[in-house]
mmCIF entry with sequence, helices, sheets and N, C-alpha, C, O atoms, coordinates in Angstrom:
data_MODEL
# 
_entry.id   MODEL 
# 
_entity.id                         1 
_entity.type                       polymer 
_entity.pdbx_number_of_molecules   1 
# 
_entity_poly.entity_id                      1 
_entity_poly.type                           'polypeptide(L)' 
_entity_poly.nstd_linkage                   no 
_entity_poly.nstd_monomer                   no 
_entity_poly.pdbx_seq_one_letter_code       MSQTANTEDTIDLKELFFSLIAQWKMIALCVLLSIVCALLYLRTTPDTYAVDALVQV 
_entity_poly.pdbx_seq_one_letter_code_can   MSQTANTEDTIDLKELFFSLIAQWKMIALCVLLSIVCALLYLRTTPDTYAVDALVQV 
_entity_poly.pdbx_strand_id                 A 
# 
loop_
_entity_poly_seq.entity_id 
_entity_poly_seq.num 
_entity_poly_seq.mon_id 
_entity_poly_seq.hetero 
1 1  MET n 
1 2  SER n 
1 3  GLN n 
1 4  THR n 
1 5  ALA n 
1 6  ASN n 
1 7  THR n 
1 8  GLU n 
1 9  ASP n 
1 10 THR n 
1 11 ILE n 
1 12 ASP n 
1 13 LEU n 
1 14 LYS n 
1 15 GLU n 
1 16 LEU n 
1 17 PHE n 
1 18 PHE n 
1 19 SER n 
1 20 LEU n 
1 21 ILE n 
1 22 ALA n 
1 23 GLN n 
1 24 TRP n 
1 25 LYS n 
1 26 MET n 
1 27 ILE n 
1 28 ALA n 
1 29 LEU n 
1 30 CYS n 
1 31 VAL n 
1 32 LEU n 
1 33 LEU n 
1 34 SER n 
1 35 ILE n 
1 36 VAL n 
1 37 CYS n 
1 38 ALA n 
1 39 LEU n 
1 40 LEU n 
1 41 TYR n 
1 42 LEU n 
1 43 ARG n 
1 44 THR n 
1 45 THR n 
1 46 PRO n 
1 47 ASP n 
1 48 THR n 
1 49 TYR n 
1 50 ALA n 
1 51 VAL n 
1 52 ASP n 
1 53 ALA n 
1 54 LEU n 
1 55 VAL n 
1 56 GLN n 
1 57 VAL n 
# 
_struct_asym.id          A 
_struct_asym.entity_id   1 
# 
loop_
_struct_conf.conf_type_id 
_struct_conf.id 
_struct_conf.pdbx_PDB_helix_id 
_struct_conf.beg_label_comp_id 
_struct_conf.beg_label_asym_id 
_struct_conf.beg_label_seq_id 
_struct_conf.pdbx_beg_PDB_ins_code 
_struct_conf.end_label_comp_id 
_struct_conf.end_label_asym_id 
_struct_conf.end_label_seq_id 
_struct_conf.pdbx_end_PDB_ins_code 
_struct_conf.beg_auth_comp_id 
_struct_conf.beg_auth_asym_id 
_struct_conf.beg_auth_seq_id 
_struct_conf.end_auth_comp_id 
_struct_conf.end_auth_asym_id 
_struct_conf.end_auth_seq_id 
_struct_conf.pdbx_PDB_helix_class 
_struct_conf.details 
_struct_conf.pdbx_PDB_helix_length 
HELX_P HELX_P1 AA1 LEU A 13 ? ALA A 22 ? LEU A 13 ALA A 22 1 ? 10 
HELX_P HELX_P2 AA2 TRP A 24 ? THR A 44 ? TRP A 24 THR A 44 1 ? 21 
# 
_struct_conf_type.id          HELX_P 
_struct_conf_type.criteria    ? 
_struct_conf_type.reference   ? 
# 
loop_
_atom_site.group_PDB 
_atom_site.id 
_atom_site.type_symbol 
_atom_site.label_atom_id 
_atom_site.label_alt_id 
_atom_site.label_comp_id 
_atom_site.label_asym_id 
_atom_site.label_entity_id 
_atom_site.label_seq_id 
_atom_site.pdbx_PDB_ins_code 
_atom_site.Cartn_x 
_atom_site.Cartn_y 
_atom_site.Cartn_z 
_atom_site.occupancy 
_atom_site.B_iso_or_equiv 
_atom_site.pdbx_formal_charge 
_atom_site.auth_seq_id 
_atom_site.auth_comp_id 
_atom_site.auth_asym_id 
_atom_site.auth_atom_id 
_atom_site.pdbx_PDB_model_num 
ATOM 1   N N  . MET A 1 1  ? 0.843   -1.158 0.018  1.00 0.00 ? 1  MET A N  1 
ATOM 2   C CA . MET A 1 1  ? 0.001   0.068  0.011  1.00 0.00 ? 1  MET A CA 1 
ATOM 3   C C  . MET A 1 1  ? 0.851   1.263  0.009  1.00 0.00 ? 1  MET A C  1 
ATOM 4   O O  . MET A 1 1  ? 1.210   1.806  1.054  1.00 0.00 ? 1  MET A O  1 
ATOM 5   N N  . SER A 1 2  ? 1.154   1.649  -1.093 1.00 0.00 ? 2  SER A N  1 
ATOM 6   C CA . SER A 1 2  ? 2.002   2.913  -1.210 1.00 0.00 ? 2  SER A CA 1 
ATOM 7   C C  . SER A 1 2  ? 1.083   4.070  -1.619 1.00 0.00 ? 2  SER A C  1 
ATOM 8   O O  . SER A 1 2  ? 0.180   3.908  -2.440 1.00 0.00 ? 2  SER A O  1 
ATOM 9   N N  . GLN A 1 3  ? 1.336   5.222  -1.033 1.00 0.00 ? 3  GLN A N  1 
ATOM 10  C CA . GLN A 1 3  ? 0.531   6.452  -1.366 1.00 0.00 ? 3  GLN A CA 1 
ATOM 11  C C  . GLN A 1 3  ? 1.435   7.257  -2.299 1.00 0.00 ? 3  GLN A C  1 
ATOM 12  O O  . GLN A 1 3  ? 2.624   7.471  -2.067 1.00 0.00 ? 3  GLN A O  1 
ATOM 13  N N  . THR A 1 4  ? 0.762   7.689  -3.385 1.00 0.00 ? 4  THR A N  1 
ATOM 14  C CA . THR A 1 4  ? 1.514   8.507  -4.326 1.00 0.00 ? 4  THR A CA 1 
ATOM 15  C C  . THR A 1 4  ? 1.238   10.004 -4.184 1.00 0.00 ? 4  THR A C  1 
ATOM 16  O O  . THR A 1 4  ? 1.742   10.831 -4.943 1.00 0.00 ? 4  THR A O  1 
ATOM 17  N N  . ALA A 1 5  ? 0.425   10.313 -3.187 1.00 0.00 ? 5  ALA A N  1 
ATOM 18  C CA . ALA A 1 5  ? 0.140   11.733 -2.890 1.00 0.00 ? 5  ALA A CA 1 
ATOM 19  C C  . ALA A 1 5  ? 1.312   12.421 -2.342 1.00 0.00 ? 5  ALA A C  1 
ATOM 20  O O  . ALA A 1 5  ? 2.014   11.888 -1.482 1.00 0.00 ? 5  ALA A O  1 
ATOM 21  N N  . ASN A 1 6  ? 1.557   13.654 -2.839 1.00 0.00 ? 6  ASN A N  1 
ATOM 22  C CA . ASN A 1 6  ? 2.639   14.406 -2.364 1.00 0.00 ? 6  ASN A CA 1 
ATOM 23  C C  . ASN A 1 6  ? 2.167   15.377 -1.251 1.00 0.00 ? 6  ASN A C  1 
ATOM 24  O O  . ASN A 1 6  ? 1.461   16.347 -1.525 1.00 0.00 ? 6  ASN A O  1 
ATOM 25  N N  . THR A 1 7  ? 2.554   15.107 -0.048 1.00 0.00 ? 7  THR A N  1 
ATOM 26  C CA . THR A 1 7  ? 2.116   15.982 1.048  1.00 0.00 ? 7  THR A CA 1 
ATOM 27  C C  . THR A 1 7  ? 3.351   16.776 1.516  1.00 0.00 ? 7  THR A C  1 
ATOM 28  O O  . THR A 1 7  ? 4.465   16.274 1.663  1.00 0.00 ? 7  THR A O  1 
ATOM 29  N N  . GLU A 1 8  ? 3.035   18.081 1.737  1.00 0.00 ? 8  GLU A N  1 
ATOM 30  C CA . GLU A 1 8  ? 4.073   18.901 2.247  1.00 0.00 ? 8  GLU A CA 1 
ATOM 31  C C  . GLU A 1 8  ? 3.662   19.480 3.590  1.00 0.00 ? 8  GLU A C  1 
ATOM 32  O O  . GLU A 1 8  ? 2.511   19.875 3.776  1.00 0.00 ? 8  GLU A O  1 
ATOM 33  N N  . ASP A 1 9  ? 4.607   19.531 4.531  1.00 0.00 ? 9  ASP A N  1 
ATOM 34  C CA . ASP A 1 9  ? 4.314   20.052 5.851  1.00 0.00 ? 9  ASP A CA 1 
ATOM 35  C C  . ASP A 1 9  ? 4.914   21.439 6.056  1.00 0.00 ? 9  ASP A C  1 
ATOM 36  O O  . ASP A 1 9  ? 5.333   21.788 7.160  1.00 0.00 ? 9  ASP A O  1 
ATOM 37  N N  . THR A 1 10 ? 4.951   22.195 5.022  1.00 0.00 ? 10 THR A N  1 
ATOM 38  C CA . THR A 1 10 ? 5.497   23.577 5.153  1.00 0.00 ? 10 THR A CA 1 
ATOM 39  C C  . THR A 1 10 ? 4.398   24.573 5.037  1.00 0.00 ? 10 THR A C  1 
ATOM 40  O O  . THR A 1 10 ? 3.347   24.315 4.451  1.00 0.00 ? 10 THR A O  1 
ATOM 41  N N  . ILE A 1 11 ? 4.657   25.728 5.611  1.00 0.00 ? 11 ILE A N  1 
ATOM 42  C CA . ILE A 1 11 ? 3.749   26.847 5.537  1.00 0.00 ? 11 ILE A CA 1 
ATOM 43  C C  . ILE A 1 11 ? 4.318   27.979 4.660  1.00 0.00 ? 11 ILE A C  1 
ATOM 44  O O  . ILE A 1 11 ? 5.427   28.479 4.849  1.00 0.00 ? 11 ILE A O  1 
ATOM 45  N N  . ASP A 1 12 ? 3.502   28.323 3.728  1.00 0.00 ? 12 ASP A N  1 
ATOM 46  C CA . ASP A 1 12 ? 3.889   29.479 2.848  1.00 0.00 ? 12 ASP A CA 1 
ATOM 47  C C  . ASP A 1 12 ? 3.542   30.784 3.547  1.00 0.00 ? 12 ASP A C  1 
ATOM 48  O O  . ASP A 1 12 ? 2.382   31.198 3.561  1.00 0.00 ? 12 ASP A O  1 
ATOM 49  N N  . LEU A 1 13 ? 4.521   31.416 4.113  1.00 0.00 ? 13 LEU A N  1 
ATOM 50  C CA . LEU A 1 13 ? 4.189   32.714 4.874  1.00 0.00 ? 13 LEU A CA 1 
ATOM 51  C C  . LEU A 1 13 ? 3.763   33.816 3.960  1.00 0.00 ? 13 LEU A C  1 
ATOM 52  O O  . LEU A 1 13 ? 2.961   34.650 4.379  1.00 0.00 ? 13 LEU A O  1 
ATOM 53  N N  . LYS A 1 14 ? 4.228   33.883 2.767  1.00 0.00 ? 14 LYS A N  1 
ATOM 54  C CA . LYS A 1 14 ? 3.794   34.916 1.894  1.00 0.00 ? 14 LYS A CA 1 
ATOM 55  C C  . LYS A 1 14 ? 2.260   34.765 1.595  1.00 0.00 ? 14 LYS A C  1 
ATOM 56  O O  . LYS A 1 14 ? 1.480   35.713 1.684  1.00 0.00 ? 14 LYS A O  1 
ATOM 57  N N  . GLU A 1 15 ? 1.905   33.527 1.244  1.00 0.00 ? 15 GLU A N  1 
ATOM 58  C CA . GLU A 1 15 ? 0.480   33.287 0.978  1.00 0.00 ? 15 GLU A CA 1 
ATOM 59  C C  . GLU A 1 15 ? -0.374  33.578 2.195  1.00 0.00 ? 15 GLU A C  1 
ATOM 60  O O  . GLU A 1 15 ? -1.472  34.118 2.056  1.00 0.00 ? 15 GLU A O  1 
ATOM 61  N N  . LEU A 1 16 ? 0.096   33.237 3.380  1.00 0.00 ? 16 LEU A N  1 
ATOM 62  C CA . LEU A 1 16 ? -0.669  33.485 4.644  1.00 0.00 ? 16 LEU A CA 1 
ATOM 63  C C  . LEU A 1 16 ? -0.778  35.041 4.864  1.00 0.00 ? 16 LEU A C  1 
ATOM 64  O O  . LEU A 1 16 ? -1.847  35.540 5.216  1.00 0.00 ? 16 LEU A O  1 
ATOM 65  N N  . PHE A 1 17 ? 0.255   35.730 4.668  1.00 0.00 ? 17 PHE A N  1 
ATOM 66  C CA . PHE A 1 17 ? 0.305   37.154 4.799  1.00 0.00 ? 17 PHE A CA 1 
ATOM 67  C C  . PHE A 1 17 ? -0.659  37.867 3.874  1.00 0.00 ? 17 PHE A C  1 
ATOM 68  O O  . PHE A 1 17 ? -1.401  38.749 4.307  1.00 0.00 ? 17 PHE A O  1 
ATOM 69  N N  . PHE A 1 18 ? -0.656  37.498 2.623  1.00 0.00 ? 18 PHE A N  1 
ATOM 70  C CA . PHE A 1 18 ? -1.562  38.116 1.648  1.00 0.00 ? 18 PHE A CA 1 
ATOM 71  C C  . PHE A 1 18 ? -3.001  37.749 1.877  1.00 0.00 ? 18 PHE A C  1 
ATOM 72  O O  . PHE A 1 18 ? -3.889  38.550 1.584  1.00 0.00 ? 18 PHE A O  1 
ATOM 73  N N  . SER A 1 19 ? -3.260  36.592 2.379  1.00 0.00 ? 19 SER A N  1 
ATOM 74  C CA . SER A 1 19 ? -4.646  36.250 2.717  1.00 0.00 ? 19 SER A CA 1 
ATOM 75  C C  . SER A 1 19 ? -5.180  37.030 3.901  1.00 0.00 ? 19 SER A C  1 
ATOM 76  O O  . SER A 1 19 ? -6.363  37.364 3.969  1.00 0.00 ? 19 SER A O  1 
ATOM 77  N N  . LEU A 1 20 ? -4.271  37.316 4.843  1.00 0.00 ? 20 LEU A N  1 
ATOM 78  C CA . LEU A 1 20 ? -4.667  38.239 5.943  1.00 0.00 ? 20 LEU A CA 1 
ATOM 79  C C  . LEU A 1 20 ? -4.901  39.669 5.493  1.00 0.00 ? 20 LEU A C  1 
ATOM 80  O O  . LEU A 1 20 ? -5.855  40.327 5.907  1.00 0.00 ? 20 LEU A O  1 
ATOM 81  N N  . ILE A 1 21 ? -4.019  40.121 4.647  1.00 0.00 ? 21 ILE A N  1 
ATOM 82  C CA . ILE A 1 21 ? -4.122  41.512 4.148  1.00 0.00 ? 21 ILE A CA 1 
ATOM 83  C C  . ILE A 1 21 ? -5.437  41.644 3.324  1.00 0.00 ? 21 ILE A C  1 
ATOM 84  O O  . ILE A 1 21 ? -6.074  42.697 3.342  1.00 0.00 ? 21 ILE A O  1 
ATOM 85  N N  . ALA A 1 22 ? -5.820  40.596 2.625  1.00 0.00 ? 22 ALA A N  1 
ATOM 86  C CA . ALA A 1 22 ? -7.050  40.613 1.812  1.00 0.00 ? 22 ALA A CA 1 
ATOM 87  C C  . ALA A 1 22 ? -8.263  40.840 2.697  1.00 0.00 ? 22 ALA A C  1 
ATOM 88  O O  . ALA A 1 22 ? -9.263  41.395 2.242  1.00 0.00 ? 22 ALA A O  1 
ATOM 89  N N  . GLN A 1 23 ? -8.192  40.425 3.939  1.00 0.00 ? 23 GLN A N  1 
ATOM 90  C CA . GLN A 1 23 ? -9.346  40.499 4.861  1.00 0.00 ? 23 GLN A CA 1 
ATOM 91  C C  . GLN A 1 23 ? -9.141  41.598 5.943  1.00 0.00 ? 23 GLN A C  1 
ATOM 92  O O  . GLN A 1 23 ? -9.658  41.468 7.052  1.00 0.00 ? 23 GLN A O  1 
ATOM 93  N N  . TRP A 1 24 ? -8.373  42.700 5.612  1.00 0.00 ? 24 TRP A N  1 
ATOM 94  C CA . TRP A 1 24 ? -8.084  43.691 6.609  1.00 0.00 ? 24 TRP A CA 1 
ATOM 95  C C  . TRP A 1 24 ? -9.290  44.401 7.170  1.00 0.00 ? 24 TRP A C  1 
ATOM 96  O O  . TRP A 1 24 ? -9.281  44.837 8.322  1.00 0.00 ? 24 TRP A O  1 
ATOM 97  N N  . LYS A 1 25 ? -10.352 44.523 6.349  1.00 0.00 ? 25 LYS A N  1 
ATOM 98  C CA . LYS A 1 25 ? -11.587 45.199 6.803  1.00 0.00 ? 25 LYS A CA 1 
ATOM 99  C C  . LYS A 1 25 ? -12.209 44.360 7.920  1.00 0.00 ? 25 LYS A C  1 
ATOM 100 O O  . LYS A 1 25 ? -12.631 44.910 8.937  1.00 0.00 ? 25 LYS A O  1 
ATOM 101 N N  . MET A 1 26 ? -12.271 43.070 7.751  1.00 0.00 ? 26 MET A N  1 
ATOM 102 C CA . MET A 1 26 ? -12.890 42.229 8.730  1.00 0.00 ? 26 MET A CA 1 
ATOM 103 C C  . MET A 1 26 ? -12.050 42.147 10.030 1.00 0.00 ? 26 MET A C  1 
ATOM 104 O O  . MET A 1 26 ? -12.594 42.074 11.132 1.00 0.00 ? 26 MET A O  1 
ATOM 105 N N  . ILE A 1 27 ? -10.728 42.161 9.865  1.00 0.00 ? 27 ILE A N  1 
ATOM 106 C CA . ILE A 1 27 ? -9.876  42.149 11.056 1.00 0.00 ? 27 ILE A CA 1 
ATOM 107 C C  . ILE A 1 27 ? -10.019 43.500 11.852 1.00 0.00 ? 27 ILE A C  1 
ATOM 108 O O  . ILE A 1 27 ? -10.093 43.500 13.081 1.00 0.00 ? 27 ILE A O  1 
ATOM 109 N N  . ALA A 1 28 ? -10.051 44.594 11.135 1.00 0.00 ? 28 ALA A N  1 
ATOM 110 C CA . ALA A 1 28 ? -10.219 45.875 11.801 1.00 0.00 ? 28 ALA A CA 1 
ATOM 111 C C  . ALA A 1 28 ? -11.578 45.970 12.459 1.00 0.00 ? 28 ALA A C  1 
ATOM 112 O O  . ALA A 1 28 ? -11.675 46.538 13.547 1.00 0.00 ? 28 ALA A O  1 
ATOM 113 N N  . LEU A 1 29 ? -12.583 45.471 11.888 1.00 0.00 ? 29 LEU A N  1 
ATOM 114 C CA . LEU A 1 29 ? -13.929 45.516 12.458 1.00 0.00 ? 29 LEU A CA 1 
ATOM 115 C C  . LEU A 1 29 ? -13.996 44.652 13.748 1.00 0.00 ? 29 LEU A C  1 
ATOM 116 O O  . LEU A 1 29 ? -14.648 45.022 14.725 1.00 0.00 ? 29 LEU A O  1 
ATOM 117 N N  . CYS A 1 30 ? -13.307 43.499 13.717 1.00 0.00 ? 30 CYS A N  1 
ATOM 118 C CA . CYS A 1 30 ? -13.319 42.648 14.884 1.00 0.00 ? 30 CYS A CA 1 
ATOM 119 C C  . CYS A 1 30 ? -12.534 43.275 16.027 1.00 0.00 ? 30 CYS A C  1 
ATOM 120 O O  . CYS A 1 30 ? -12.931 43.176 17.188 1.00 0.00 ? 30 CYS A O  1 
ATOM 121 N N  . VAL A 1 31 ? -11.444 43.906 15.702 1.00 0.00 ? 31 VAL A N  1 
ATOM 122 C CA . VAL A 1 31 ? -10.579 44.609 16.783 1.00 0.00 ? 31 VAL A CA 1 
ATOM 123 C C  . VAL A 1 31 ? -11.387 45.780 17.331 1.00 0.00 ? 31 VAL A C  1 
ATOM 124 O O  . VAL A 1 31 ? -11.477 45.935 18.549 1.00 0.00 ? 31 VAL A O  1 
ATOM 125 N N  . LEU A 1 32 ? -11.975 46.602 16.476 1.00 0.00 ? 32 LEU A N  1 
ATOM 126 C CA . LEU A 1 32 ? -12.810 47.703 16.924 1.00 0.00 ? 32 LEU A CA 1 
ATOM 127 C C  . LEU A 1 32 ? -13.968 47.290 17.789 1.00 0.00 ? 32 LEU A C  1 
ATOM 128 O O  . LEU A 1 32 ? -14.242 47.923 18.809 1.00 0.00 ? 32 LEU A O  1 
ATOM 129 N N  . LEU A 1 33 ? -14.670 46.210 17.388 1.00 0.00 ? 33 LEU A N  1 
ATOM 130 C CA . LEU A 1 33 ? -15.756 45.693 18.209 1.00 0.00 ? 33 LEU A CA 1 
ATOM 131 C C  . LEU A 1 33 ? -15.285 45.143 19.524 1.00 0.00 ? 33 LEU A C  1 
ATOM 132 O O  . LEU A 1 33 ? -15.991 45.301 20.520 1.00 0.00 ? 33 LEU A O  1 
ATOM 133 N N  . SER A 1 34 ? -14.151 44.516 19.593 1.00 0.00 ? 34 SER A N  1 
ATOM 134 C CA . SER A 1 34 ? -13.623 44.001 20.836 1.00 0.00 ? 34 SER A CA 1 
ATOM 135 C C  . SER A 1 34 ? -13.278 45.188 21.770 1.00 0.00 ? 34 SER A C  1 
ATOM 136 O O  . SER A 1 34 ? -13.569 45.123 22.964 1.00 0.00 ? 34 SER A O  1 
ATOM 137 N N  . ILE A 1 35 ? -12.689 46.223 21.267 1.00 0.00 ? 35 ILE A N  1 
ATOM 138 C CA . ILE A 1 35 ? -12.319 47.349 22.130 1.00 0.00 ? 35 ILE A CA 1 
ATOM 139 C C  . ILE A 1 35 ? -13.579 48.002 22.615 1.00 0.00 ? 35 ILE A C  1 
ATOM 140 O O  . ILE A 1 35 ? -13.624 48.394 23.781 1.00 0.00 ? 35 ILE A O  1 
ATOM 141 N N  . VAL A 1 36 ? -14.604 48.151 21.816 1.00 0.00 ? 36 VAL A N  1 
ATOM 142 C CA . VAL A 1 36 ? -15.848 48.766 22.320 1.00 0.00 ? 36 VAL A CA 1 
ATOM 143 C C  . VAL A 1 36 ? -16.531 47.911 23.378 1.00 0.00 ? 36 VAL A C  1 
ATOM 144 O O  . VAL A 1 36 ? -17.071 48.428 24.356 1.00 0.00 ? 36 VAL A O  1 
ATOM 145 N N  . CYS A 1 37 ? -16.502 46.603 23.173 1.00 0.00 ? 37 CYS A N  1 
ATOM 146 C CA . CYS A 1 37 ? -17.116 45.709 24.183 1.00 0.00 ? 37 CYS A CA 1 
ATOM 147 C C  . CYS A 1 37 ? -16.313 45.782 25.476 1.00 0.00 ? 37 CYS A C  1 
ATOM 148 O O  . CYS A 1 37 ? -16.905 45.778 26.556 1.00 0.00 ? 37 CYS A O  1 
ATOM 149 N N  . ALA A 1 38 ? -15.031 45.847 25.406 1.00 0.00 ? 38 ALA A N  1 
ATOM 150 C CA . ALA A 1 38 ? -14.189 45.918 26.594 1.00 0.00 ? 38 ALA A CA 1 
ATOM 151 C C  . ALA A 1 38 ? -14.373 47.213 27.350 1.00 0.00 ? 38 ALA A C  1 
ATOM 152 O O  . ALA A 1 38 ? -14.357 47.205 28.581 1.00 0.00 ? 38 ALA A O  1 
ATOM 153 N N  . LEU A 1 39 ? -14.548 48.324 26.660 1.00 0.00 ? 39 LEU A N  1 
ATOM 154 C CA . LEU A 1 39 ? -14.743 49.636 27.299 1.00 0.00 ? 39 LEU A CA 1 
ATOM 155 C C  . LEU A 1 39 ? -16.126 49.657 27.968 1.00 0.00 ? 39 LEU A C  1 
ATOM 156 O O  . LEU A 1 39 ? -16.306 50.158 29.078 1.00 0.00 ? 39 LEU A O  1 
ATOM 157 N N  . LEU A 1 40 ? -17.101 49.079 27.224 1.00 0.00 ? 40 LEU A N  1 
ATOM 158 C CA . LEU A 1 40 ? -18.490 49.027 27.892 1.00 0.00 ? 40 LEU A CA 1 
ATOM 159 C C  . LEU A 1 40 ? -18.492 48.216 29.153 1.00 0.00 ? 40 LEU A C  1 
ATOM 160 O O  . LEU A 1 40 ? -19.113 48.574 30.153 1.00 0.00 ? 40 LEU A O  1 
ATOM 161 N N  . TYR A 1 41 ? -17.765 47.085 29.083 1.00 0.00 ? 41 TYR A N  1 
ATOM 162 C CA . TYR A 1 41 ? -17.710 46.180 30.240 1.00 0.00 ? 41 TYR A CA 1 
ATOM 163 C C  . TYR A 1 41 ? -17.017 46.909 31.405 1.00 0.00 ? 41 TYR A C  1 
ATOM 164 O O  . TYR A 1 41 ? -17.471 46.822 32.546 1.00 0.00 ? 41 TYR A O  1 
ATOM 165 N N  . LEU A 1 42 ? -15.950 47.607 31.127 1.00 0.00 ? 42 LEU A N  1 
ATOM 166 C CA . LEU A 1 42 ? -15.248 48.328 32.225 1.00 0.00 ? 42 LEU A CA 1 
ATOM 167 C C  . LEU A 1 42 ? -16.028 49.473 32.787 1.00 0.00 ? 42 LEU A C  1 
ATOM 168 O O  . LEU A 1 42 ? -15.850 49.830 33.952 1.00 0.00 ? 42 LEU A O  1 
ATOM 169 N N  . ARG A 1 43 ? -16.920 50.085 31.964 1.00 0.00 ? 43 ARG A N  1 
ATOM 170 C CA . ARG A 1 43 ? -17.717 51.174 32.438 1.00 0.00 ? 43 ARG A CA 1 
ATOM 171 C C  . ARG A 1 43 ? -18.886 50.746 33.241 1.00 0.00 ? 43 ARG A C  1 
ATOM 172 O O  . ARG A 1 43 ? -19.329 51.491 34.115 1.00 0.00 ? 43 ARG A O  1 
ATOM 173 N N  . THR A 1 44 ? -19.432 49.538 32.986 1.00 0.00 ? 44 THR A N  1 
ATOM 174 C CA . THR A 1 44 ? -20.655 49.092 33.609 1.00 0.00 ? 44 THR A CA 1 
ATOM 175 C C  . THR A 1 44 ? -20.434 48.253 34.840 1.00 0.00 ? 44 THR A C  1 
ATOM 176 O O  . THR A 1 44 ? -21.312 48.204 35.701 1.00 0.00 ? 44 THR A O  1 
ATOM 177 N N  . THR A 1 45 ? -19.291 47.584 34.967 1.00 0.00 ? 45 THR A N  1 
ATOM 178 C CA . THR A 1 45 ? -19.078 46.710 36.137 1.00 0.00 ? 45 THR A CA 1 
ATOM 179 C C  . THR A 1 45 ? -18.556 47.523 37.302 1.00 0.00 ? 45 THR A C  1 
ATOM 180 O O  . THR A 1 45 ? -17.713 48.404 37.133 1.00 0.00 ? 45 THR A O  1 
ATOM 181 N N  . PRO A 1 46 ? -19.063 47.222 38.481 1.00 0.00 ? 46 PRO A N  1 
ATOM 182 C CA . PRO A 1 46 ? -18.555 47.997 39.682 1.00 0.00 ? 46 PRO A CA 1 
ATOM 183 C C  . PRO A 1 46 ? -17.150 47.587 40.068 1.00 0.00 ? 46 PRO A C  1 
ATOM 184 O O  . PRO A 1 46 ? -16.724 46.464 39.796 1.00 0.00 ? 46 PRO A O  1 
ATOM 185 N N  . ASP A 1 47 ? -16.438 48.489 40.695 1.00 0.00 ? 47 ASP A N  1 
ATOM 186 C CA . ASP A 1 47 ? -15.054 48.133 41.142 1.00 0.00 ? 47 ASP A CA 1 
ATOM 187 C C  . ASP A 1 47 ? -15.210 47.107 42.273 1.00 0.00 ? 47 ASP A C  1 
ATOM 188 O O  . ASP A 1 47 ? -16.100 47.209 43.118 1.00 0.00 ? 47 ASP A O  1 
ATOM 189 N N  . THR A 1 48 ? -14.337 46.146 42.254 1.00 0.00 ? 48 THR A N  1 
ATOM 190 C CA . THR A 1 48 ? -14.433 45.075 43.207 1.00 0.00 ? 48 THR A CA 1 
ATOM 191 C C  . THR A 1 48 ? -13.299 45.088 44.288 1.00 0.00 ? 48 THR A C  1 
ATOM 192 O O  . THR A 1 48 ? -13.097 44.125 45.028 1.00 0.00 ? 48 THR A O  1 
ATOM 193 N N  . TYR A 1 49 ? -12.594 46.218 44.324 1.00 0.00 ? 49 TYR A N  1 
ATOM 194 C CA . TYR A 1 49 ? -11.541 46.314 45.291 1.00 0.00 ? 49 TYR A CA 1 
ATOM 195 C C  . TYR A 1 49 ? -11.861 47.310 46.391 1.00 0.00 ? 49 TYR A C  1 
ATOM 196 O O  . TYR A 1 49 ? -12.610 48.259 46.157 1.00 0.00 ? 49 TYR A O  1 
ATOM 197 N N  . ALA A 1 50 ? -11.340 47.127 47.526 1.00 0.00 ? 50 ALA A N  1 
ATOM 198 C CA . ALA A 1 50 ? -11.507 48.095 48.641 1.00 0.00 ? 50 ALA A CA 1 
ATOM 199 C C  . ALA A 1 50 ? -10.201 48.131 49.420 1.00 0.00 ? 50 ALA A C  1 
ATOM 200 O O  . ALA A 1 50 ? -9.497  47.133 49.574 1.00 0.00 ? 50 ALA A O  1 
ATOM 201 N N  . VAL A 1 51 ? -9.918  49.334 49.900 1.00 0.00 ? 51 VAL A N  1 
ATOM 202 C CA . VAL A 1 51 ? -8.724  49.464 50.681 1.00 0.00 ? 51 VAL A CA 1 
ATOM 203 C C  . VAL A 1 51 ? -9.105  50.022 52.069 1.00 0.00 ? 51 VAL A C  1 
ATOM 204 O O  . VAL A 1 51 ? -9.846  50.997 52.189 1.00 0.00 ? 51 VAL A O  1 
ATOM 205 N N  . ASP A 1 52 ? -8.577  49.375 53.087 1.00 0.00 ? 52 ASP A N  1 
ATOM 206 C CA . ASP A 1 52 ? -8.810  49.799 54.475 1.00 0.00 ? 52 ASP A CA 1 
ATOM 207 C C  . ASP A 1 52 ? -7.480  49.719 55.207 1.00 0.00 ? 52 ASP A C  1 
ATOM 208 O O  . ASP A 1 52 ? -6.837  48.671 55.270 1.00 0.00 ? 52 ASP A O  1 
ATOM 209 N N  . ALA A 1 53 ? -7.092  50.863 55.757 1.00 0.00 ? 53 ALA A N  1 
ATOM 210 C CA . ALA A 1 53 ? -5.798  50.935 56.448 1.00 0.00 ? 53 ALA A CA 1 
ATOM 211 C C  . ALA A 1 53 ? -6.033  51.374 57.892 1.00 0.00 ? 53 ALA A C  1 
ATOM 212 O O  . ALA A 1 53 ? -6.888  52.208 58.192 1.00 0.00 ? 53 ALA A O  1 
ATOM 213 N N  . LEU A 1 54 ? -5.221  50.764 58.781 1.00 0.00 ? 54 LEU A N  1 
ATOM 214 C CA . LEU A 1 54 ? -5.289  51.167 60.200 1.00 0.00 ? 54 LEU A CA 1 
ATOM 215 C C  . LEU A 1 54 ? -3.813  51.360 60.622 1.00 0.00 ? 54 LEU A C  1 
ATOM 216 O O  . LEU A 1 54 ? -2.985  50.455 60.515 1.00 0.00 ? 54 LEU A O  1 
ATOM 217 N N  . VAL A 1 55 ? -3.532  52.581 61.104 1.00 0.00 ? 55 VAL A N  1 
ATOM 218 C CA . VAL A 1 55 ? -2.203  52.942 61.569 1.00 0.00 ? 55 VAL A CA 1 
ATOM 219 C C  . VAL A 1 55 ? -2.256  52.985 63.072 1.00 0.00 ? 55 VAL A C  1 
ATOM 220 O O  . VAL A 1 55 ? -3.054  53.727 63.644 1.00 0.00 ? 55 VAL A O  1 
ATOM 221 N N  . GLN A 1 56 ? -1.441  52.223 63.707 1.00 0.00 ? 56 GLN A N  1 
ATOM 222 C CA . GLN A 1 56 ? -1.382  52.151 65.174 1.00 0.00 ? 56 GLN A CA 1 
ATOM 223 C C  . GLN A 1 56 ? -0.070  52.788 65.643 1.00 0.00 ? 56 GLN A C  1 
ATOM 224 O O  . GLN A 1 56 ? 0.994   52.312 65.247 1.00 0.00 ? 56 GLN A O  1 
ATOM 225 N N  . VAL A 1 57 ? -0.094  53.791 66.430 1.00 0.00 ? 57 VAL A N  1 
ATOM 226 C CA . VAL A 1 57 ? 1.071   54.423 67.003 1.00 0.00 ? 57 VAL A CA 1 
ATOM 227 C C  . VAL A 1 57 ? 1.381   53.971 68.347 1.00 0.00 ? 57 VAL A C  1 
ATOM 228 O O  . VAL A 1 57 ? 2.351   54.435 68.946 1.00 0.00 ? 57 VAL A O  1 
# 
């Protein structure tokens, strides 16, 4: 049982880079949406820390 299929385990970085550049609008939209969601989360959640200090002389 010999396979004649030629399989390559390499990654073409140039092809990967250009496929990402082709979808720059979608990437920018996702980044912008993530930033907006993070800012809304930070503005709406209450602070969960408290500081209490006692100085004894």
